[in-house]
N, C-alpha and C positions, 0 to 999 in steps of 0.2 A: 729302484731303478737306474737302469744305467744311462748317459749320455751321450746322447747322437750329433753326427757332423747334423750342421743347422739347427739344434736344440736353442734356445731364448735360454740363459743359464744367469741365474744373481749369485757374484759371484763377492766376494774378501778378499785382496791379498795383500801383502807386504815386500816388497825388491829391495835388497841388500845388493853390496857388494860384496863379490866372491872373495876378494881377498883382506877387505877388512873390517867385515861387516856392516857399513855406514848403510844406512835406510836410507833411498833415495826415491820409492814412491809407495804409497801404504791409502788403501781406502779407511783407515779406523786412523779417527783420533785421535785414541789412544796412545798406538804405539807413535803417530806426530808426538803428540808434546811427550813420551818420556827419551824421543831418539832426537830432540831439540830440530826437530824437521814440521813442526808446523808455523800454518801458513796462516794466521789473519784471512778471514775475509774467503780459506780457500773452500769446499765441501767435499767434508769427506761423507763418505754415503757407500753403500756396498756400489758393484757393478751391476751395470746387464748385461749383455755378450751373445753376442749370436756365435755363437760355433761353426768354426770355417774361413769364416769372414774377413781373418786378419787383423780384425778388432783390438788383439792385443797383440805380443811378439809370438812368431812363430813357436816359441814351446811351447806357452800354456796352450794358443789351439793344438796343438798338435798329443799335447798330453792329458788333456782331460778329457777327450773320450776316453769313455771306455769306463770313467770314474763313476764313482756311486755319491748320492746325495746327502748332505750333513756330513760329508766327511771333506778332514784337513790334509793334507797332500804338499810336499817339497818336491820341486822341479830346482836341480842346477843345468844351469842353461850353458853352452857355449855361444860366444860372441854370436857363431853365424843364425840361432836358435834366439838372439835376444837382438841384439841393437846392431846389428854387423860387426866386420870386419874394416879397420880402417882403408878410407881410399882416398891414394896418395896426389887425387887428383883434386882433393877436395882442400889439400892443402896449397894458402895462393898467396904469391908476394902480391904487399897492395902500395900503395907510393907515399906517403910518409904525406906529402901535397893532399892527398885525398881527406886526411885527418886534421892538417892547417885547418883547410876550407871550412873546417866543421867548427873550430875551433877545442877540440881535443886533442888532451896530451895523454900517445899510446902508453900503455905499459907490460910486461908480459904478465894474463889470464886473468886480461880485463874482456867484457863481455862488448862484442860489438855487431849492432844490424849495420851488412854492406848490399843493399840491391836486394832489400827484404830476405837476405839469409844469414842468420844469428853465426857469427864468430866467435871462436876463441881466440884473443894475441898470444903466439904463444915465445915471439921471438919478436924485439926492436934491434933491430943493426941499422944503422947510418941512417938512408933511405927511403929502407925498403923495410916494410914490416912484414910477417911472416902472422896467415892468422889463418887457422884450424877452425872449417865449417862442416868436421865430423859431428858427428852425433857425440855429445860429450862423453858416450855409454858405448860407445863404437870400441871395439878390440877389447872388452871388456866380459870375463866371466860372470854374469850374476844368477843370483836368486833369489825362489818369488816360494813362498809360504803362502797358498793357495786354501780357503774354506770356498766349497758350495756351495750355498746355503738353499737353492731354489730351482726348481726347471719350470719358467714363467710361463701358460698359458695363457693369460689376458691379454689378450690382439691391444689391447690402448695402453700398455706397457710396452709390449713390443714395442711400439711404433716408435712413443715418447724417447726408448732409448737410441732407437736408428734417428733420429734427428738429432737428439746432445749427440750424437760424435760428429755434425752435419755443425754443430754447436749454437743449434736454436735449441737455446735453451727456455723452460717459462712458454713454450707453446702449450695451446689448450686443446682438444681432442676429444671431437663427438662424431658419439660412435651411434648411425645408424641401420644396425642389421649388415656390418659391413662395409657399408657408405660413409667415408672418415671424409671429415671434417677438420682440416688442420688452421684455429685462428693463430696468426702471428704478426705481430709488429707489422710492418705496411705493407704485407703480404710475399709475395713471387713469380721473380719472371716466369714466363707461362714453358719457356728452353731447359728450368732448372725445376721448375715443381713436374714436370714430363715424367726427367729423367727420376727425380726424387721420390715418385708417385710410380716408375717403373720397377725399382730394384726394391722398394715395401713389397710390393706384388710381387713380386717372384722370390722373398722369403716368408712373405704372408702368405698365405695359397687363398685363406678366409677374407682378405682384404677384398672387397670389389672396384674399391675405388676411392683415390686420393686425392681432397680440393684443397688448396690452398685459399685463407678468404685476409684481409687486412683485419685488424680489432674496427676501423671506421667501419669496412664492407658488414663486417659481422652485428655491429653496433647497431646499426641502418636499421640491419631485416628484423634484429629482432623487435624492436622499434615498432615498424612494419605485421609484425607478428602480432605484437601488441597492439594495437591500433585497431588490426581485422580481429580480433578477440571481444573487441573493448564493441564495434559495430552488431558482433552477431549478438552480445548481452543483452544491445537492446535492442533490437532488432525483437528480439524474443518476448523481452519488457511487454513490448505494445503489440504482439502478437497475443498476449497473453489479457493486457488494457482490453483491447477488445473484444477474448474469448466471453469477459465478467459479465457485458451488457445481458446477451444472448443465454448466458447461464442465468444469470437474477430474471429475468421475461419470465423464462424456464420453470422453473422453481414457485414464481409468482402465476403464473394461468396452473400448476400443479393447487397451489395451494387453497386457488380458487377451488377447482374442482375438489376438493377435498371437503372445504367448506359450506358447499352447493351438496354436495351428496349426504352431507351433514345435519342441512334446514330442511332436504326430503325427507331422513330417514324421523329426526323430533316431528315434523306434520305426519307423517303416519302412523 
């Protein structure tokens, strides 16, 4: 089966630099270990992507269309298809006083965060430091080896993959015939939840609704349902108990009639 745009597919991949074959990304733990790339605590597992939604670099998005399940492919990507070209505007001079204030001694190659933007120090000259805010792989040709494992059909898996891309790890999803309830931490602001719901329904037409609830709310709802079930059981037991005396009287009358009939028969 060939892959189409907007299919959800599970893939394994390994990305390497074209010029020196250094691994910079992989979903396969053994590959990470073999190449000195393994990070303790990192999650190494196949990725689920929605094709055409730019959840991976553009070159992968474009190249997987038309490919077959169970096959392995190698994609050689130019910077434009990978992490983009270098942008001169993202090379910025930062006063050394900015670092002295935070008691930081800058040096070339040091990774820094300035105004929540990650960058790498390229040069240190007098009172000015040149910081590169480009992606470290910008301007590089890269190679991706891809294995297409399967097309994902399960709606819960699809929703989970979309939520994980948004950083919502460990969300619990309950599916009631297309009405989805997502249990996640402290819940979700209404404005954000509406935006996420709209995107999910666009990509997964079988999802009718998507409701976010906090773990506290979900626990309370579960407790209410449990209490309701216990009350129903009590009512059923009471009803059964009320029925028993009536049934017992009926049986006694039946036995008395049988006994009376038997006596009459003996006398005759």
